[in-house]
C-alpha positions in Angstrom: 40.7 -69.5 99.7 43.1 -71.0 102.2 44.3 -68.5 104.9 41.6 -66.1 104.0 39.3 -64.8 106.8 35.6 -64.2 106.5 33.2 -62.8 109.2 29.5 -63.6 108.9 27.0 -61.8 111.1 23.8 -63.6 112.4 25.4 -66.9 111.5 24.2 -69.5 113.9 20.9 -70.1 112.2 19.3 -70.3 108.8 21.1 -68.8 105.8 23.9 -67.5 107.9 24.7 -70.9 109.2 24.8 -72.3 105.7 27.1 -69.5 104.6 29.5 -70.3 107.4 29.7 -74.0 106.6 30.1 -73.3 102.9 32.9 -70.8 103.4 34.6 -73.1 105.8 34.4 -75.9 103.3 36.0 -73.5 100.7 39.0 -73.1 103.0 38.1 -69.8 104.7 38.9 -69.2 108.4 35.4 -68.2 109.5 34.4 -65.8 112.3 30.8 -66.6 113.3 28.9 -63.7 114.9 25.7 -64.4 116.9 23.6 -62.7 119.5 21.3 -65.5 120.8 21.4 -69.3 121.2 25.1 -69.7 122.1 24.7 -73.5 122.1 24.0 -73.5 118.4 27.1 -71.4 117.7 29.3 -73.6 119.8 27.9 -76.7 118.0 28.7 -75.2 114.6 32.2 -74.2 115.7 32.8 -77.8 116.9 31.5 -79.3 113.7 33.7 -77.1 111.5 36.8 -77.8 113.6 36.2 -81.6 113.6 36.2 -81.4 109.8 39.5 -79.6 109.7 38.2 -76.0 109.4 38.9 -73.0 111.6 36.1 -71.1 113.3 36.0 -68.3 115.9 32.9 -67.1 117.7 32.0 -63.5 118.6 28.8 -62.6 120.4 27.9 -59.0 119.6 24.8 -57.0 118.8 25.3 -55.5 115.3 22.6 -52.9 116.0 24.9 -51.4 118.7 27.4 -49.1 116.9 30.1 -49.5 119.6 29.7 -53.3 119.9 29.9 -53.7 116.1 33.1 -51.7 116.0 34.6 -53.7 118.8 33.8 -56.9 116.9 35.6 -55.7 113.8 38.7 -54.7 115.9 38.6 -58.1 117.5 38.5 -59.8 114.1 41.5 -57.9 112.8 43.4 -58.4 116.0 42.9 -62.1 115.8 44.2 -62.7 112.3 45.7 -59.4 111.2 43.4 -59.2 108.2 39.8 -59.6 107.2 39.1 -60.6 103.6 35.3 -60.9 103.6 32.5 -59.4 105.6 29.0 -60.9 105.1 26.3 -58.7 106.6 23.7 -61.4 107.1 22.1 -60.5 110.5 18.5 -59.6 110.2 15.1 -59.7 111.8 11.4 -59.4 110.9 8.5 -57.9 112.8 5.7 -58.1 110.2 2.6 -56.1 110.6 0.2 -54.0 108.5 1.0 -50.3 108.6 -2.2 -49.5 110.6 -1.0 -51.9 113.4 2.7 -51.4 113.2 4.3 -49.7 116.2 7.2 -47.3 116.1 9.2 -49.8 118.1 8.6 -52.6 115.5 9.7 -50.3 112.7 12.8 -49.0 114.5 13.9 -52.5 115.6 14.0 -53.9 112.0 15.7 -50.8 110.6 18.3 -50.9 113.5 19.3 -54.5 112.9 18.9 -54.9 109.1 20.1 -51.5 107.8 21.8 -49.7 110.7 23.5 -53.0 111.7 24.9 -53.3 108.2 26.2 -49.7 108.3 27.7 -50.3 111.8 29.7 -53.3 110.7 31.0 -51.7 107.5 31.9 -48.5 109.4 33.7 -50.6 112.0 35.8 -52.3 109.3 36.2 -49.6 106.7 39.4 -47.8 107.9 41.4 -51.0 108.2 40.0 -52.7 105.1 40.7 -49.6 103.0 44.2 -49.5 104.4 44.8 -53.2 103.5 43.6 -52.4 100.0 41.6 -55.5 99.4 38.4 -57.1 100.5 34.8 -58.2 99.7 31.7 -56.9 101.4 28.5 -58.9 100.8 25.3 -57.5 102.1 22.1 -59.5 102.5 19.1 -57.7 101.0 15.9 -59.3 99.8 13.5 -59.4 96.8 11.1 -57.7 99.2 13.4 -54.7 99.1 12.9 -54.6 95.3 9.2 -55.4 94.9 7.7 -54.7 98.3 5.3 -56.9 100.3 2.1 -56.4 102.2 2.7 -56.3 106.0 6.5 -55.8 105.6 7.0 -52.0 105.1 9.7 -52.0 107.8 11.5 -55.0 106.4 11.1 -53.8 102.8 12.5 -50.3 103.7 15.4 -51.9 105.5 16.4 -54.1 102.6 15.9 -51.4 100.0 18.2 -49.3 102.1 20.8 -52.0 102.0 20.7 -51.9 98.2 21.3 -48.1 98.2 24.1 -48.5 100.8 25.7 -51.3 98.7 25.7 -49.3 95.4 27.1 -46.1 97.1 29.9 -48.0 98.9 30.8 -49.9 95.8 31.7 -46.6 94.2 33.5 -45.3 97.3 35.6 -48.4 97.9 36.4 -49.4 94.3 39.7 -47.4 94.1 41.0 -49.5 97.1 40.2 -52.9 95.4 37.2 -53.6 97.6 34.1 -55.1 96.0 30.7 -54.5 97.5 27.7 -56.5 96.4 24.3 -57.4 97.6 22.4 -60.7 97.5 18.6 -60.6 97.3 17.0 -63.9 98.4 13.4 -64.8 97.6 11.4 -67.2 99.7 14.0 -69.6 101.3 13.3 -72.6 103.4 14.5 -71.6 106.9 13.3 -71.6 110.5 11.7 -68.2 109.7 9.6 -69.4 106.8 8.7 -72.7 108.5 6.4 -70.6 110.7 4.3 -69.5 107.8 0.9 -71.3 107.7 0.7 -74.1 105.1 -2.1 -72.4 103.1 -0.1 -69.2 102.8 3.1 -71.2 101.8 1.2 -72.8 99.0 0.0 -69.5 97.7 3.6 -68.1 97.9 4.9 -71.1 95.9 2.3 -70.6 93.2 3.7 -67.0 92.7 7.2 -68.3 92.0 7.9 -69.2 88.4 10.1 -72.1 89.4 7.2 -73.3 91.6 9.4 -74.1 94.7 11.1 -72.3 97.5 14.9 -72.0 97.6 17.3 -73.6 100.0 19.9 -71.8 102.2 22.6 -73.5 100.1 21.4 -71.6 97.0 22.3 -68.4 98.8 25.5 -69.7 100.4 26.9 -70.8 97.1 26.4 -67.4 95.6 28.0 -65.7 98.6 31.0 -68.1 98.3 31.4 -67.1 94.7 31.2 -63.4 95.5 33.8 -64.0 98.2 36.2 -65.7 95.9 38.8 -64.4 93.4 36.5 -65.3 90.6 34.3 -62.3 91.4 37.1 -59.7 91.5 35.5 -57.7 88.6 31.9 -57.7 90.1 30.9 -54.8 92.3 27.8 -52.7 93.0 25.5 -55.5 92.0 22.3 -56.8 93.5 21.9 -60.5 92.6 18.5 -62.0 93.0 18.2 -65.7 94.1 14.4 -65.9 94.0 13.2 -68.6 91.6 12.1 -65.7 89.3 9.5 -64.1 91.6 10.9 -60.6 91.0 11.3 -60.9 87.2 
């Protein structure tokens, strides 16, 4: 993957951070997008470069259509190409429907679904022109099976699946593969906040009886980003320990 360029959104924490490290280890030049906690982003960049990799930082809000487009232009201007786009940025604002506000619903849709659209729209013209590329969208098993208290998150991730399948058909003639990854319960800063008794009940519902790790997701993303996945498109691949069988 040497000399190939990958941009990962929401990549200074959790799964995104692991994806950046994994792609850098595979030889990609990585562009790390973030919005908050610049210190973490700088630390990751320094770590990658000290280990012989290449990393560039871009601070942009993916939910802002104009800013997302500017980020894609910057990426292309930097390296003259973009081989892989990983739409990982996402948020949660969990609440039962009776208590969920319009603002909480809109915020999750705007980042998780609209943000994915914004980034793909920003890159589409130039990626179609270069006639190659991989787009990997982060969905969730919650977008497949639903979850109490997450109607906004479930809707956003189900929308990502529909977006993925439609764009896979649109972009196939230009040698661009579009796939989605649907993680289950993964050990991240987000799930660390879940009370222990609820975590235990969640784990009991997983056939493999354990939560996944960010590396489980990152390894699949690296595979989909590689030449080995050139004949895979329009797929939603679950990494969930069997919870959504």
